[in-house]
N, C-alpha and C positions, 0 to 999 in steps of 0.2 A: 486508638483503634483505626485501622486502615478502612477507608470508605465509610467513615462515620457520618458523612453527609448524605448517604444513600438510604432511603427508607428500608427498614428491616426486611420487608417482604420481597425486595429486589436483590438483596445481597447474595442470594444463591445463584444469580445470573452472571456474576462476575467471572470472567475467564482468567484463571490464574495458571494456566498451563504455559510452558515456555513458548515464547519469550516474555510473557506477561508476568512471570514470577520473579522479576528483578526486585532487588532491595537497594536502598540508598547505599552507595559506595561499591556496589558490585560492578565488575567490568561490563562494558556494553555487550548486548546479546549478539550483535553483528560486528564483524571486523570491517575495516575500511575496504578490504578486498571483496567481502560479501556485499557491501553496499554498492560498490562500483559494478559488480556483476549484475545486481538487481536493476540498477539504473540502465545498464547496457541492454538488458533484456527488455525493459519497458520501452526503451527507445526503438526497438525493433517493431513494436506494435504500432508505431505511427509512421513507419517508412512509407513514403509515397502519398501520404494524406495531404491534400491541399484544400483550403477553403476557397470556394469560388466567390466572385464579387457579390453574388446574390445572397451569400451567407449560408448556402447549403453545401454539403460536402461534394467535392468533385471526385467521382469514383471512376473516372475514365482510365486511370492507371491500374485499377483493380483487376484481378483475375476474374474471368467470367466462367461460371460453371454451368 
């Protein structure tokens, strides 16, 4: 039984919707192109972020609203 190490009362909390519905031997849920696109997007979230010598974020490059 899958997740047999989980107490019975918590087994209903397991997310088995795609992409968590994979079984051994199934092809990967994401292709190499999908993974590269996700990594490229995540890299855009850190553009311009620099850690100052004091250890706090340097937000001088950030847009001011």
